VONUVO-274660 format. One line per 10 residues: for each residue z, x, y of N, C-alpha, C. Coordinates in pm, whole numbers, padded with zeros to 5 digits. Each point is the difference from the previous one (the first is absolute). Layout:
VONUVO-274660
Z,X,Y,Z,X,Y,Z,X,Y  ... $
This chain:
VONUVO-274660
-00013,00071,-00109,00009,-00086,00102,00016,00127,00113  -00094,-00057,00116,00003,00085,00115,00046,-00119,00107  00025,00080,00107,00058,-00107,00114,-00093,-00020,00110  -00017,-00138,-00011,-00122,00002,00113,00064,-00081,00132  00121,-00041,00012,00035,00005,00131,00135,00112,00032  00039,-00001,00101,00126,00110,00041,00090,-00051,-00042  00101,00042,-00044,00140,-00060,-00093,00091,-00015,00141  00079,-00101,-00022,00082,-00039,00114,00080,00111,00009  00058,00029,00150,00092,00108,00044,00144,-00025,-00073  00055,00080,-00062,00175,00007,-00100,00088,00000,00142 $
00119,-00051,-00008,00124,00062,00071,00031,00126,-00031  00071,00061,00039,00053,00135,-00018,00062,-00003,-00122  00114,-00079,-00044,00071,-00024,-00102,-00082,-00013,-00137  -00136,-00083,00039,-00049,-00032,-00102,-00103,00097,-00073  -00036,00102,00155,-00123,00102,-00069,00108,00091,-00055  00101,00033,00033,00096,00083,-00071,00040,-00020,-00139  00006,-00144,-00012,00013,-00052,-00146,-00146,00022,-00054  -00092,-00023,00031,-00121,00011,-00094,-00027,00100,00001  00026,00120,00069,-00036,00142,-00040,00141,00059,-00077  00052,-00027,-00007,00138,00029,-00125,-00044,-00018,-00112 $
-00062,-00145,-00015,-00031,-00050,-00144,-00094,00100,-00035  -00134,00015,00078,-00093,00039,-00030,-00014,00131,-00037  00098,00072,00044,00024,00165,-00066,00063,-00018,-00098  00123,-00081,-00036,00062,-00014,-00134,-00087,-00028,-00104  -00108,-00069,00052,-00060,-00074,-00135,-00092,00111,-00037  -00017,00081,00065,-00068,00094,-00004,00074,00120,-00071  00159,00023,00029,00073,00109,-00050,00054,-00030,-00134  00035,-00153,-00044,00055,00003,-00132,-00043,00010,-00127  -00153,-00056,-00003,-00086,-00005,-00095,-00041,00149,-00042  00011,00113,00125,-00057,00131,-00027,00130,00097,-00046 $
00107,-00044,00051,00099,00041,-00013,00001,00101,-00119  -00048,-00081,-00103,00039,00024,-00158,-00081,00119,-00044  -00103,00055,00087,-00065,00138,00001,00082,00126,00034  00074,-00023,00082,00076,00098,00086,00149,00011,-00074  00016,-00116,-00060,00124,00003,-00069,00011,00088,-00122  -00113,-00019,-00076,-00061,00061,-00134,-00031,00142,00046  -00019,00045,00139,-00047,00155,-00013,00156,00031,00064  00085,-00068,00050,00148,00056,00024,00113,00031,-00106  -00023,-00138,-00087,00084,00021,-00102,-00047,00043,-00135  -00082,00078,00021,-00082,00057,-00109,00057,00053,-00095 $
00068,00101,00066,00109,00068,-00092,00102,-00036,-00062  00064,-00103,00075,00130,-00130,-00073,-00107,-00081,-00105  -00125,-00037,00018,-00046,-00068,-00109,-00068,00082,-00138  -00019,00129,00052,-00047,00111,-00139,00110,00003,-00055  00126,00031,00049,00124,00054,-00067,00069,-00093,-00052  00009,-00135,00031,00090,-00123,00003,-00098,-00068,-00157  -00128,00002,00026,-00088,-00069,-00097,-00040,00096,-00120  -00029,00134,00055,00024,00077,-00134,-00206,-00023,-00044  -00019,00017,00146,-00218,00025,-00006,-00030,00101,00074  -00115,-00002,-00002,-00061,00194,00020,-00021,-00054,00167 $
-00063,00055,00067,00007,-00016,00130,-00135,-00044,00036  -00081,00003,-00098,-00132,-00058,00021,-00037,-00184,-00017  00135,-00009,-00040,00014,-00139,-00034,00032,-00097,00116  00066,00082,00103,00003,-00060,00150,-00120,-00073,-00032  -00129,00068,00004,-00141,-00096,00053,-00024,-00116,-00059  00076,-00042,-00121,-00037,-00089,-00084,00086,-00079,00055  00101,-00001,00075,00094,-00111,00077,-00098,-00060,00131  -00049,00099,00081,-00101,-00008,00124,-00092,-00083,-00038  -00075,00019,-00117,-00128,-00051,-00041,00044,-00124,-00031  00123,-00045,-00034,-00003,-00145,-00075,-00011,-00073,00113 $
00088,-00027,00078,-00016,-00027,00163,-00116,-00001,00104  -00070,00096,00005,-00114,00021,00034,-00134,-00063,-00052  00010,00019,-00117,-00143,-00046,-00108,00049,-00119,00006  00084,-00081,00020,00054,-00164,00017,-00080,-00009,00133  00048,00070,00074,-00063,-00026,00158,-00121,-00018,00031  -00080,00115,-00085,-00138,-00001,00066,-00051,-00080,-00123  00019,-00082,-00080,-00073,-00079,-00071,-00002,-00120,00049  00141,-00017,00050,00009,-00167,00118,-00049,00010,00103  -00027,00101,00072,-00032,00011,00143,-00114,-00087,00006  -00125,00009,-00064,-00126,-00078,00040,00081,-00121,00021 $
00038,-00089,-00105,00044,-00089,00027,00090,-00067,00098  00068,00090,00024,00104,-00018,00090,-00016,-00020,00133  -00153,-00005,00072,-00011,-00029,00115,-00036,-00157,-00008  -00098,-00028,-00082,-00034,-00154,-00043,00114,-00063,00049  00086,00032,-00115,00124,-00072,-00018,00104,-00007,00122  -00009,00092,00094,00080,-00027,00147,-00053,-00023,00102  -00106,-00011,-00024,-00091,-00115,00082,00007,-00106,-00013  00026,-00033,-00168,-00009,-00175,-00015,00187,-00039,00009  00070,00082,-00041,00131,-00045,-00004,00080,00014,00175  -00077,00086,00072,00073,00052,00135,00128,00098,00003 $
00021,00060,00112,00041,00112,-00050,00181,-00019,00062  00040,-00147,-00006,00123,-00042,-00052,00050,00017,-00101  -00067,-00062,-00150,-00049,-00003,-00121,00018,00118,-00046  -00115,00100,00072,00018,00134,-00064,00116,00077,00032  00043,-00023,00106,00121,00120,00036,00142,-00033,-00072  -00021,-00125,-00047,00131,-00062,-00121,-00038,00055,-00106  -00125,00026,-00031,-00062,00064,-00188,00064,00132,00050  -00026,00052,00095,-00009,00160,00016,00116,00065,-00053  00136,-00089,00099,00135,00039,00007,00066,-00044,-00129  -00015,-00091,-00029,00065,-00074,-00133,-00024,00110,-00098 $
-00138,00012,-00022,-00039,00109,-00135,00068,00126,00000  -00010,00069,00144,00100,00121,00017,00123,-00009,-00024  00072,-00146,00034,00127,00033,-00057,00030,-00042,-00130  -00055,-00084,-00094,-00039,00008,-00132,00010,00159,-00082  -00130,00063,00072,-00013,00132,-00049,00091,00111,-00019  00062,-00010,00143,00129,00101,-00007,00100,-00028,-00058  00016,-00156,-00013,00113,-00089,-00099,-00026,00075,-00171  -00103,-00010,00002,-00058,00043,-00123,00017,00156,-00066  00037,00033,00113,00012,00162,00019,00129,00041,-00112  00099,-00126,00073,00157,00022,-00038,00042,-00025,-00130 $
-00103,-00122,-00045,00028,-00056,-00134,-00046,00047,-00108  -00167,00057,00014,-00056,00037,-00166,00032,00145,00005  00023,00034,-00136,00017,00109,-00031,-00086,00136,-00040  00001,00108,00029,-00128,00085,-00060,-00093,00027,00089  -00087,00090,-00037,-00118,00038,00062,-00059,-00133,00038  -00047,-00038,-00131,-00091,-00142,-00012,00053,-00099,00097  00143,-00006,00051,00023,-00100,00076,-00037,00014,00145  00008,00109,-00001,-00016,00090,00160,-00139,-00076,00005  -00080,00055,-00060,-00183,-00015,-00018,-00006,-00136,00048  00031,-00115,-00096,00036,-00111,00019,00031,-00062,00125 $
00105,00025,00036,00078,00023,00152,-00118,-00050,00128  -00034,00156,-00039,-00092,00041,00133,-00128,-00056,00004  -00034,-00050,-00080,-00108,-00061,-00023,-00010,-00124,00072  00100,-00072,00009,00009,-00103,00080,-00023,00019,00143  00014,00094,00053,-00042,00051,00161,-00130,-00023,-00001  -00068,00043,-00150,-00159,-00019,00042,-00035,-00099,00065  00023,-00135,-00027,-00004,-00109,00059,-00012,-00030,00166  00180,00055,00034,00021,00002,00118,-00103,00133,00086  -00039,00110,-00072,-00112,00091,00105,-00117,-00098,00009  -00034,-00050,-00094,-00130,-00064,00027,00022,-00108,00068 $
00077,-00057,00056,00022,-00093,00096,00018,00055,00142  00057,00109,00001,00072,00048,00127,-00114,00027,00130  -00099,00032,-00027,-00090,00025,00089,-00107,-00098,00069  -00030,-00060,-00112,-00078,-00185,00039,00092,-00103,00059  00127,00044,-00010,00083,-00109,00043,00062,00044,00149  00020,00129,00002,-00006,00076,00147,-00071,00008,00081  -00116,00011,-00041,-00108,00003,00065,-00038,-00142,00071  00010,-00091,-00127,-00041,-00133,00039,00110,-00087,00169  00078,00057,-00058,00131,-00029,00115,-00041,00077,00094  -00037,00116,00063,-00065,00041,00074,-00081,-00042,00066 $
-00108,-00037,-00035,-00095,-00084,00039,00042,-00124,00059  00081,-00066,-00060,00036,-00110,00049,00143,-00003,00097  00050,00086,00048,00129,-00034,00074,-00017,00133,00092  -00083,00096,-00022,00015,00155,00118,-00108,-00045,00118  00018,00026,00088,-00116,-00009,00115,-00078,00113,-00052  -00120,00011,00016,-00098,00139,-00004,00021,00108,00024  00054,00011,00151,00019,00110,00080,00091,00076,-00061  00117,-00062,-00112,00081,00072,-00058,00007,-00017,-00191  -00107,00003,-00028,-00026,-00048,-00133,-00035,00153,-00091  -00022,00121,00094,-00003,00130,-00053,00116,00068,-00024 $
00091,-00004,00138,00123,00043,-00021,00097,-00074,-00123  -00003,-00145,-00007,00034,-00052,-00058,-00025,00010,-00203  -00123,00063,00006,-00063,00013,-00139,00070,00143,-00021  00015,00108,00098,00073,00122,-00017,00150,-00023,-00037  00056,-00067,00080,00110,-00059,-00030,00079,-00036,-00146  -00097,-00111,-00047,00041,-00075,-00154,-00044,00125,-00072  -00119,00079,00034,-00040,00097,-00105,00104,00115,-00005  00073,00027,00116,00106,00101,-00048,00146,-00069,-00064  -00011,-00087,-00001,00106,-00069,-00118,-00043,00080,-00120  -00077,00025,-00044,-00046,00065,-00144,00081,00184,00022 $
00001,00034,00107,00059,00097,00005,00155,00019,00010  00032,-00103,00063,00141,-00072,00039,00079,00037,-00169  -00093,-00095,-00089,00064,00029,-00138,00035,00133,-00031  -00083,00109,00041,00006,00154,-00027,00116,00050,00114  00019,-00045,00036,00105,00034,00120,00116,-00036,-00068  00028,-00114,-00054,00112,-00054,-00081,-00005,00039,-00113  -00085,00009,-00061,00019,00072,-00149,00045,00167,-00012  -00045,00054,00109,00062,00141,00007,00121,00032,00057  00025,-00086,00115,00153,00014,00057,00120,-00054,-00102  -00045,-00120,-00038,00121,-00082,-00076,00013,00005,-00111 $
-00127,-00017,-00094,-00009,-00003,-00147,00073,00082,-00083  00001,00136,00044,00056,00099,-00104,00150,00025,00034  00040,-00036,00112,00135,00004,00003,00061,-00131,-00022  -00053,-00139,-00021,00044,-00101,-00055,-00004,-00018,-00133  -00124,00037,-00088,-00014,00072,-00175,00107,00112,-00034  00028,00115,00060,00110,00062,-00050,00179,-00062,00037  -00021,-00106,00094,00150,-00041,-00013,-00009,-00102,-00076  -00121,-00122,00003,00046,-00095,-00078,-00107,-00014,-00150  -00121,00086,00014,-00052,-00046,-00090,-00140,-00017,00040  -00134,00038,-00070,-00095,-00051,00080,-00048,-00138,-00039 $
00055,-00063,-00091,-00039,-00147,00009,00065,-00080,00116  00121,00037,00003,00056,-00090,00105,-00048,00043,00136  -00027,00107,00027,-00073,00061,00128,-00110,-00088,-00001  -00078,-00038,-00060,-00169,-00093,-00006,00094,-00127,00004  00073,-00017,-00047,00088,-00156,00002,00015,-00084,00149  00007,00104,00092,00060,-00007,00125,-00139,-00089,00074  -00082,00004,-00028,-00153,00002,00043,00007,-00203,-00005  00075,-00042,-00132,-00030,-00190,-00045,00070,-00056,00074  00101,00028,00072,00043,-00142,00129,-00107,00044,00125  -00004,00084,00018,-00117,00044,00129,-00112,-00103,-00010 $
-00079,00037,-00077,-00126,-00064,-00071,00039,-00132,-00028  00113,-00061,-00066,-00008,-00163,00026,-00007,-00059,00102  00104,00051,00065,00047,-00027,00171,-00147,-00044,00037  -00088,00110,00014,-00105,00015,00091,-00094,-00057,-00057  -00022,-00073,-00169,-00080,-00133,-00002,00037,-00111,00061  00167,-00018,00017,00060,-00126,00059,-00049,-00025,00120  -00013,00141,00099,-00050,-00026,00153,-00160,-00004,-00008  -00072,-00004,-00104,-00173,-00002,00053,-00017,-00149,00075  00061,-00058,-00022,-00003,-00173,00108,-00018,00061,00174  00107,00106,00016,00029,00009,00125,-00112,00054,00093 $
-00098,00114,-00117,-00067,00079,00106,-00182,-00063,-00054  00017,-00049,-00123,-00134,-00040,-00039,-00045,-00146,00021  -00126,-00060,00082,-00073,-00132,00023,00041,-00078,-00145  00014,-00104,00036,-00019,-00118,-00124,-00116,-00003,-00076  -00012,-00017,-00101,-00167,-00029,-00070,-00023,-00103,00033  -00141,-00040,00030,-00057,-00131,00053,00029,-00095,-00083  00016,-00145,00043,00055,-00085,-00071,-00068,-00065,-00075  -00145,00007,00027,-00060,-00058,-00121,-00062,00137,-00090  -00042,-00040,-00080,-00046,00073,-00167,-00081,00182,00074  00044,00139,-00004,-00058,00063,00053,-00161,-00004,-00069 $
-00075,00093,00059,-00145,-00029,-00042,00004,00139,-00069  -00073,00016,-00120,00033,00104,-00093,-00111,00123,00044  00061,00075,00001,-00087,00135,00069,-00092,00014,-00130  -00075,00091,00051,-00156,00005,-00097,00058,00157,-00064  -00031,00038,-00072,00032,00128,-00059,-00138,00095,00038  00016,00110,00063,-00092,00090,00056,-00051,00120,-00059  -00098,00039,-00007,00024,00161,-00044,-00018,00081,00119  00076,00118,-00015,-00032,00128,00141,-00115,00025,00041  -00016,-00052,00109,-00149,00042,00042,00002,00203,00004  -00123,00062,00076,-00016,00156,-00031,00081,00083,00111 $
00018,-00104,00082,00135,00093,00065,00113,00019,-00035  00058,-00141,-00038,00136,-00008,-00055,00018,00091,-00152  -00126,00015,-00055,00006,00065,-00116,00022,00155,-00008  -00061,00061,00131,00013,00111,00024,00169,00024,00031  00006,-00068,00102,00130,00015,00025,00131,-00002,-00087  -00031,-00112,-00060,00104,00032,-00147,-00039,00100,-00078  -00072,00057,-00016,-00071,00164,-00053,00112,00056,00080  -00011,00038,00083,00097,00130,00091,00146,-00086,-00024  00068,-00112,00011,00107,-00008,-00034,00037,00001,-00133  -00052,00013,-00104,00015,00024,-00095,00021,00147,-00078 $
-00072,00053,00107,00019,00174,-00058,00123,00038,00084  -00003,-00070,00157,00160,00027,00053,00150,-00070,-00113  -00021,-00074,-00025,00072,-00086,-00124,00064,00100,-00101  -00106,00044,-00065,00010,00081,-00098,00049,00145,00052  00009,00055,00073,00027,00144,00063,00153,-00035,00037  00014,-00086,00085,00154,-00031,00064,00092,-00068,-00084  -00040,-00075,-00127,00092,-00067,-00069,00036,00119,-00099  -00096,00107,-00062,00028,00118,-00043,00109,00078,00034  -00026,00006,00150,00074,00115,00050,00146,-00070,00076  00023,-00117,00009,00138,-00043,00026,00068,-00021,-00126 $
-00078,-00029,-00117,00082,-00024,-00148,00063,00154,-00045  -00115,00099,00039,00041,00118,-00086,00061,00119,00101  -00003,-00057,00145,00084,00121,00096,00125,00041,-00028  00098,-00121,-00026,00143,00041,-00034,00012,00052,-00120  -00075,00005,-00117,-00028,00077,-00125,00013,00137,00033  -00151,00003,00072,-00069,00133,00017,00130,00083,00097  00054,-00045,00071,00069,00052,00087,00149,00079,-00018  00025,-00126,-00096,00162,00067,-00125,-00061,00089,-00084  -00131,00024,-00063,-00032,00119,-00042,-00016,00119,00069  -00008,-00010,00079,00011,00092,00097,00169,00059,00101 $
00073,-00011,-00086,00113,-00008,00034,00089,-00103,00095  -00083,-00104,00081,00055,-00086,00093,00104,-00079,-00077  00125,-00023,00053,00062,-00156,-00050,-00018,-00150,00040  00041,-00027,-00079,-00077,-00176,-00008,00015,-00087,00127  00138,00071,00085,00040,-00059,00096,-00122,00059,00104  -00010,00103,-00017,-00089,00060,00115,-00161,-00061,-00010  -00048,-00011,-00112,-00125,-00059,-00041,-00051,-00135,00055  00161,-00094,-00016,00013,-00118,00071,-00032,00015,00159  00068,00097,00019,-00027,-00019,00176,-00139,00049,00024  -00076,00057,-00082,-00111,00058,00001,-00098,-00138,00014 $
00017,-00071,-00096,-00085,-00144,00015,00019,-00052,00075  00131,-00012,00053,00037,-00099,00133,-00069,00074,00153  -00002,00139,-00017,-00100,00029,00093,-00148,-00033,-00027  -00058,00023,-00124,-00121,-00096,00004,-00015,-00121,00069  00121,-00068,-00060,-00014,-00170,00059,-00012,00033,00165  00095,00028,00052,00001,00034,00151,-00124,00013,00058  -00058,00107,-00035,-00140,00044,00033,-00109,-00113,-00003  00069,-00067,-00131,-00103,-00096,-00053,-00056,-00120,00128  00173,-00027,00022,00030,-00103,00122,-00082,00032,00096  00027,00159,00070,-00044,00018,00119,-00180,-00030,-00025 $
-00045,00085,-00103,-00111,00011,00032,-00116,-00159,00002  00066,-00078,-00072,-00018,-00181,-00036,-00013,-00028,00153  00103,-00002,00060,00057,-00067,00099,-00128,00058,00121  00007,00136,00007,-00089,00073,00142,-00145,00006,-00037  -00029,00022,-00148,-00144,00026,-00017,-00080,-00149,-00065  00055,-00106,-00004,-00073,-00102,-00052,-00082,-00099,00209  00110,-00006,00082,-00064,-00028,00123,-00100,00140,00044  00042,00108,-00035,-00114,00105,00034,-00182,-00040,-00051  00047,00012,-00162,-00109,-00078,-00063,-00104,-00115,00064  00104,-00087,00087,-00080,-00106,00031,-00102,00012,00120 $
00040,00137,00048,-00117,00048,00103,-00129,00067,-00003  00014,00042,-00159,-00113,00059,-00041,-00128,-00099,-00021  -00081,00041,00067,-00121,-00106,-00065,-00028,00017,-00143  00028,00075,-00102,00001,00022,-00120,00094,00042,-00045  00123,-00057,-00095,00122,00070,-00043,-00015,00120,-00090  -00144,-00028,-00041,-00019,00083,-00138,00023,00165,00043  -00003,00011,00114,-00016,00162,00041,00140,00042,00016  00120,-00090,00043,00096,00004,-00008,00058,00025,-00123  -00033,-00051,-00099,00047,-00007,-00158,-00042,00116,-00090  -00139,00057,00055,-00035,00137,-00036,00083,00106,00026 $
00035,-00032,00124,00090,00157,00069,00140,-00017,-00069  00071,-00117,-00059,00112,-00048,-00033,00020,00067,-00123  -00114,-00054,-00111,-00012,00051,-00139,-00021,00168,00021  -00084,00048,00088,00004,00141,-00020,00152,00060,-00007  00065,-00030,00119,00126,00025,00019,00105,-00030,-00101  -00005,-00050,-00073,00045,-00070,-00101,00007,00102,-00130  -00145,00019,-00041,-00056,00115,-00097,00067,00102,00038  00009,00030,00138,00100,00172,-00002,00118,-00025,00020  00057,-00132,00011,00206,-00004,-00012,-00021,00023,-00162  -00082,-00056,-00063,00033,00042,-00195,-00024,00124,-00042 $
-00098,00056,00130,-00017,00141,-00052,00127,00099,00017  00052,-00020,00138,00149,00041,00021,00089,00015,-00107  00014,-00123,-00029,00141,-00069,-00075,-00043,00086,-00181  -00110,-00014,00009,-00024,00079,-00145,00048,00142,-00028  -00015,00068,00138,00041,00145,00003,00129,00058,-00027  00109,-00127,00036,00142,00033,-00003,00085,00071,-00108  00075,00026,00037,00120,00040,-00107,00096,00071,00026  00073,00017,-00072,00154,00030,00063,00020,00030,00103  -00072,00071,00059,00033,00093,00107,-00058,-00031,00121  -00104,-00152,-00027,-00055,-00039,00120,00007,-00135,-00010 $
00131,-00053,-00004,00002,-00179,00030,-00061,-00051,00107  -00006,00105,00109,-00056,-00061,00106,-00126,-00083,-00014  -00074,00081,-00079,-00124,-00067,-00083,-00017,-00156,-00035  00117,-00016,-00043,00009,-00164,-00068,00025,-00035,00126  00053,00015,00066,00041,-00104,00134,-00097,-00036,00064  -00064,00145,00056,-00162,00003,00066,-00095,-00089,-00039  -00002,-00028,-00142,-00088,-00030,-00084,00009,-00195,-00019  00156,00009,00020,00074,-00188,-00004,-00087,-00062,00166  00069,00108,00069,-00021,-00023,00129,-00176,-00011,00041  -00074,00066,-00045,-00176,-00012,00022,-00035,-00118,-00082 $
00036,-00032,-00107,-00006,-00147,-00080,00007,-00111,00065  00145,00008,00064,00023,-00107,00092,-00046,-00039,00143  -00055,00122,00031,-00072,-00043,00119,-00137,00006,-00031  -00089,-00020,-00106,-00133,-00017,-00040,-00018,-00092,-00051  00014,00076,-00183,-00043,-00121,-00085,00046,-00134,00012  00151,-00048,00028,00045,-00094,00024,-00051,-00094,00128  -00035,00049,00076,-00081,-00076,00108,-00087,-00053,-00019  -00109,00057,-00071,-00125,-00087,-00052,-00004,-00127,-00019  00117,-00041,-00109,-00028,-00143,-00047,00051,-00109,00142  00076,00072,00111,00040,-00115,00107,-00163,00007,00068 $
-00029,00137,00028,-00171,-00025,00062,-00079,-00097,-00059  00009,00021,-00127,-00169,-00093,-00091,00093,-00116,-00016  00107,-00074,00033,00059,-00139,00004,-00038,-00049,00167  00012,00087,00109,-00052,-00027,00088,-00131,00001,00005  -00055,00041,-00049,-00176,00022,00016,-00043,-00170,-00047  00073,-00058,-00142,-00025,-00105,-00020,-00016,-00125,00094  00145,-00012,00102,00073,-00088,00064,-00111,00026,00127  -00065,00099,00036,-00067,00040,00106,-00192,-00040,-00029  -00012,00022,-00098,-00141,00009,-00050,-00070,-00122,-00088  -00027,-00127,00058,-00017,-00098,-00127,-00111,00044,-00083 $
-00056,00090,00036,-00103,00045,-00110,00025,00057,-00133  00116,-00013,-00031,00044,00058,-00113,00056,-00130,-00085  00021,-00112,00062,00052,-00115,-00020,00123,-00069,00016  00032,-00128,-00059,00077,-00081,00048,00104,00083,-00037  00148,-00044,00087,00140,00134,00030,00054,-00014,-00146  00045,-00109,-00043,00062,00019,-00103,-00042,00056,-00140  -00148,-00055,00003,-00036,00048,-00148,-00068,00126,00028  -00050,00027,00090,-00049,00174,00016,00140,00082,-00008  00089,-00044,00034,00166,00058,00016,-00004,00042,-00168  00002,-00106,-00034,00010,00007,-00194,-00050,00087,-00055 $
-00158,00022,00023,-00093,00075,-00043,00083,00111,00018  -00001,00055,00117,00026,00134,00058,00156,00032,-00082  00075,-00081,00015,00124,00009,-00089,-00026,00071,-00139  -00107,-00125,-00052,-00028,00045,-00153,00020,00127,-00023  -00141,00045,00099,-00019,00183,-00017,00119,00096,00002  00070,-00015,00111,00105,00059,00044,00083,-00047,-00122  00052,-00070,-00024,00088,-00030,-00155,-00024,00095,-00109  -00144,-00032,-00007,-00064,00079,-00135,00030,00133,00030  -00055,00064,00143,00006,00149,-00024,00197,00005,-00036  00097,-00090,00046,00140,00039,-00046,00022,-00033,-00090 $
-00105,-00070,-00085,00057,-00024,-00179,-00026,00134,-00059  -00115,00068,00029,-00081,00086,-00095,00073,00115,00052  -00003,00004,00139,00052,00163,00059,00090,00084,-00099  00154,-00034,00016,00097,00015,-00074,-00027,00041,-00160  -00023,-00062,-00088,-00029,00005,-00143,-00130,00095,00003  -00111,00047,00057,-00057,00094,-00028,00043,00160,00079  00086,-00028,00114,00049,00118,00017,00117,00060,-00100  00118,-00116,-00069,00037,00047,-00085,-00064,00056,-00087  -00076,-00066,-00106,-00111,00023,-00075,-00009,00163,00012  -00090,00034,00117,-00034,00136,00033,00113,00124,00017 $
00122,-00072,00070,00161,00101,00020,00050,00030,-00118  -00010,-00107,-00111,00043,00067,-00128,-00107,00035,-00123  -00125,00040,00042,-00065,00049,-00049,-00019,00202,00034  -00053,00080,-00065,-00017,00113,00006,-00052,00049,00170  -00061,-00077,00065,-00003,-00017,00148,00106,-00004,00092  00124,-00052,-00060,00093,-00039,00109,-00008,-00047,00116  00086,00012,00063,00027,-00047,00135,-00102,00051,00117  -00061,00145,-00028,-00095,00043,00096,-00104,-00131,-00025  -00078,00002,-00119,-00099,-00053,-00021,00034,-00152,00007  00067,-00070,00000,00067,-00124,00029,-00047,-00010,00177 $
00077,00102,00071,-00039,-00024,00142,-00126,00052,00038  -00059,00024,-00075,-00170,00035,00009,-00072,-00166,-00015  00031,-00026,-00069,-00063,-00109,-00055,00039,-00093,00138  00112,-00011,00057,00032,-00075,00118,-00108,00024,00122  -00016,00129,-00010,-00071,00058,00114,-00161,-00032,-00028  -00045,-00003,-00095,-00132,-00031,-00035,-00031,-00136,00021  00102,-00087,-00031,-00001,-00158,00037,-00041,-00008,00131  00108,00055,00118,-00015,-00032,00087,-00144,00067,00087  -00052,00095,-00044,-00144,00069,00022,-00075,-00101,-00040  00007,-00091,-00115,-00104,-00066,-00006,00019,-00103,00080 $
00114,-00045,00041,00030,-00121,00131,-00085,00071,00099  00001,00110,00054,-00078,00037,00123,-00144,-00058,-00023  -00035,00022,-00115,-00152,-00014,-00024,-00001,-00159,00029  00065,-00094,-00045,00004,-00122,00018,-00016,-00041,00119  00097,00034,00069,00014,-00002,00152,-00173,-00015,00064  -00044,00123,-00016,-00169,00011,00028,-00053,-00103,-00026  00001,-00084,-00121,-00060,-00091,-00017,00040,-00134,-00006  00117,-00033,00081,00052,-00095,00060,-00080,-00005,00119  -00011,00113,00081,-00053,00029,00158,-00131,-00057,-00022  -00087,00030,-00096,-00122,-00051,00002,-00027,-00126,-00044 $
00071,-00064,-00061,-00017,-00123,-00042,00038,-00102,00157  00133,00045,00039,00020,-00064,00128,-00115,00032,00066  -00059,00071,00061,-00107,00034,00070,-00145,-00098,-00039  -00043,-00017,-00175,-00095,-00082,-00018,00036,-00140,00033  00124,-00036,-00020,00056,-00118,00007,-00022,-00071,00163  00041,00103,00091,00010,-00019,00152,-00158,-00045,00021  -00109,00098,-00077,-00133,00001,00074,-00058,-00132,-00066 $
């Protein structure tokens, strides 16, 4: 759905409340990725699993999100933002509740998979709300703010979860999310418009057009590299002699830089005639950040910090810029549907990145080979940005 009329101006409290809910709608479903990363040493020890298995937990949630995302856009257009928000937050509450109740690694995989439903809904629901309730001149800023919510999850996971897990256990630490998610689900009517009184028109299922397919390719590459980086950075850091708490702080720094980059670079991207050039620059810098990371050892922990900061400032911003492109350019298709397709590509990358990285890291190639794989994927994404720029030029002509 694309807004055809300017949304009504919101009061200051309503505007703040809307932005808070938009941000948390992105934070809570994606928090599981950073939680698995920062709690990785606890999971490996308590569940007695190989480190590479962490990628399977990530794959369960993002694999489901990728499969469900193409249908999530039409579903949101049919149900409306209010019902979409309720389903999103209540599924998050259920997922983290099951993290407490289900035993073993299989229980973890089953519980986190439920977050895939919330992840599939997150971008279509929030982008539809922005299209309906945010003034045009504020859209880029609000998109950057709500996409920064993803990195708010990294900040929380890095700062709070290791300490909470040490004190109370990792299951209890994750269980603290349940009441917050449930309360937000109950608050949906306060920020989202009511669904139409008459039956909603069934949204047509649409294939992505050429520019959208190219943008999906870029985001799939980013998803592979970014998810592998976040999932295994703490484990790689501890192998270089860094403590678990310090590794958590490093993830928090990554999150803080991601918040900054999404808030600053998303409005900046709106000033470009074609944001593809900005995406290309960010992907090149992200590849360089991984190069720095892979050369770290016990005597050069600063390289780990520099790599985390570099990835937060570059790769993280690309998804927010891409979502902003969908809101500004109708050539990609209806807002909710195009957002869902882009999310499918991004989540598909998130699903396969950690398992592929884990397989390589556990092989004879080790962590060096795994980091090289992430760099190669980002360079492939650079090639795709060039194809995206050509597709947009052809469409404009």
